[in-house]
Structure formats: structure tokens, C-alpha cells
N, C-alpha and C positions, 0 to 999 in steps of 0.2 A: 503493499501501499505507499501511496506518494505521502501519507501524513508520519508514517513510520522513518521513510526515507529522510526527511526534512528532521524531524525530531533526532534522528540520528546525529546527522549532521550539526544542526543548534548545539546538540552535548557533547557533540566531539570537542567544541570550544571554553563549554562551562561547566562541564564535568571537573577538571581538576581543580576549577578556581572555588568553588562547592564543596567539596572534597575537604580542601583545606580549611575552608573554612568553619567547617563543620569537624571537624578533625577531633579535636579538644570533648567536644558533646561525645562524639563515636567512641572514643577511648573511657571515658565516663561511665558509656554504658555496656560497651563490650569487654571491657577487661577489669573496672573494679568491683568486680563482684566474688561472693565467696567460693564460688563454684566457675572454674573459667568454660568459656564454652567447647563442648569435646563432643564423642562420639558421631551418630551421625548428624548431620546440619543440612538445613534448606533458609538458600536466601531466594526471596522472588524479587524478582526485579534488581538483579546486580547490577545490569548497565554493561560498564566497561570493566565492572571487577575492584575498585579505588577501594571498597570496603573490607577485601579479602586481605589487606595487610596486620590490620588491623584485628584480626580473631581468627585468622587460620593458622594453628599450633600443629604441624605435623605427626608432632607426637600424640594428641592428644586427639584428633579429627580420623572418624575409621572410613565417612561416606561423604561427600557434599555433592549436593545437589544445585544447580543453581537454573534457575525456572524465568528464563529472560525472552518474552516473546516476541524483539524486536532481532529480527534474525541479522539484520544490520553491525549488532555489536558482537556478535559469536565470534568473530576473528578476535579482536583483541579482549575478550571476556576469558576465551580460549588462553590466549598465553597468558594472559595475567595469572589466571587458574595454573596454569602449568608453575610459574616461576614461585607460588606457595612452597614448594617442597613436597607436595604429598605427590603419589605417585600416581600415571593417568589412570590407573584402573583405580581408584579411588577416586574422579571429577567426573560430574554427569552433568554436561551442560544439555539443557532441554528447552527446545521453541515451545515453551506450554504456559499456557494462561491461568495467572492463581488462582480462576473457580471452579477449576478442577484439575487437582494435582493428583499425579497418577502415584502415591505411594501407598504403603496398607495403612489401616488404623493404626493407631498407637508404636508407629513405628521410628517415631523421630527425636532428637534430644534436642532442638534448637531450633527456632526457625528465625530470621532475621529480614526483616524490610525497613528502605530508608528511603523517603519520598516517592511511595511507590502508591499508597490507597490513596492516592489524591485522584486516581485516573485509573484505576479497575473501573470494570462497567459494574460489579456489584460488590458491595465491600461488605456487606451482612454473608457473601455467597462466599467472599474468601477466608472472613473471619472463620466460621465456621468449617472451611477446608483446614487452616490452619488447627484450631480443636480436635478436631478428627486426626489428626496425622501425630499429633504432638503424643508420646509418654505420657502418662501420667508423671507430674512432676517435672514434666517437659517447659522449656521457658519460651517465650515468643517476645525478642525483642522490636521496637520498633521507634522510628524517627517517625514522623510528619507536618506538612505545615497545614494548618487549620484557619475557618474564619475568623479573621477579624470580629474583636464586641462589637456589636450592633450598635448603629449610631455614630460610630469612628469615624476620622479620617481612612483609617483602614480600609472599613470594612466599603465606604465609599471606593475607594481606590479597587476594590478586587472588585465591587459588581461592573466598576467602568469596564475591568478590562475584560470580563466573562461576558458580555452585553456586546460587546463587538465582536466576540466570537473567535478573534487570532490568536490568544493565551491557549483556549482550548485546540486549537488545529495543530499549533506548532509544537504545543506541551505533550502531543500526543495521548489528548483525552483528559488533559490535569484541569482539575475544578477545586477553586482557589476557596469556595466558599465550605465546605465541607466540616461536619463537626466530626473530625475522627475521634478526638480520643474520647467523646461520649459514647459514641458507637460501641470504642471495641470495651469500654466499662461497662457497659450493661447489657452485652453479649453472654451466652450462658459457658459455663464451661472452664471460667478461672476460679482458683483458690486464692489467690492472692494477685494485685494488680497496682502497679505503683502509675501516677501520672506526674511530671515535670514538664517547664514550660523556658522557651529561651526565644530573645530575639535578634540572636545572631546572623540569623538567613539575612531578610528585608525589611525595614521598618513598617512596613504592608502587609508581612507573612509570616505571623507569629510561629511559632512551632510549637513541639507538644510530645515526648518520650517517657518510655518506660518501659517495664518490663512485666509480663503478665503468665503465672504462672499455670502450669493445666492443674486442673483438678482430681483428685483419685479417681473419680469416677464419671 
């Protein structure tokens, strides 16, 4: 699709800068946990694979599934995955939409996504899939931009950008006005849920991030 081609082109220029800006937040989320990210790991929408340098430890991860529906990104994504030190047999790059993840129930230890749930076609379907594949006690690490507070300058900017249509088209479906943290918190299947906020990205694009733990049942 032309939309994915244009997003690949735009993101090839923006991804490194965005990753650099978010690296301190990502380190806090991925690395400052009592238990390191390990076992069978899934990253949703990894793009060019910048996050892997912050969470992949070849001595701890047994299988890494990278679900990236934009095939224009696969060459660079695969190259980045191979540089982590994981054996090629443990790396699985899939052109797969997160609304239907091709993995068994309760088979995954950790799922990660950063700036992905803004553009999926059905957030609740994706969250349901995440809880389905996570084992009891498995963790979901997430960072997402969300709707600015109603009536704020940021809210007016967001609504204006969405009304013109260009942001969503060139952002491959990106929606600025979603209440992703609220949707995640209210979804069934979590035994614990954290949510923090940040404004490091853009003044009119607030961020929310946290870790959700899969309930025992």
C-alpha cells in the first residue's frame, strides 16, 4: 500500500531522533524492573528495531517475535535483530497485524510496544490478543501518545491535525486523540497495572507508559 510506503520513508528520517528522545524513558521502563525481560518475547510494531538494543540480552531471551506489518521495514529490522547476538533460529520477523497474533495461548513471557496502539485498527482486539498470549505473570510493557486534556491548546492542535487527514494518512493510521491508557487499564486480564506520564516528545502529544501484569487466570 502507498500509505505504508510513505510512512516507511518518513519514519526512516524520524525514527532515530524519536528513539533518542525516548531512550531515557525506555530504559526506565525496560531495564529498571525487578525481573529482566527474558524468555519468549514479542514486540509489536518494532519498525526498524531501535528498541532491541535496550531490552535484548542473548543470555536471557529464548525466542524473539517481531510483528511488523509494514514489510518495507523488514530489511532494516532483520539486520538490527541479527546484531543483538541472538541466534537466527531465535529471531522471527512476521508481517503480521497485532489484531491476530499467531502464537499459542499463555506462551509468551513479555510483550512490548512503543507508539503502536495509536495506529492499530482495533485497540481492544490487540489488547485481548496480548492478554491471550501472555502466560500468567507475564508482562506487557507499553509507551503510547494519547489525547491531550480536553479544552487545552494541545487538544485543539490534535483535533486540527486529525481533521485535515494528512497526519493519519502519512502516519499510517496514527490517531492523536485516543485514550489508550484508560483503555488498557479498564481491559480485563491484569493483576497489576502501572501508568505514568511524560511530555518529552512534543508539547501537544502527551505520553503515557507503564507495565501491565497478566492475571493468574
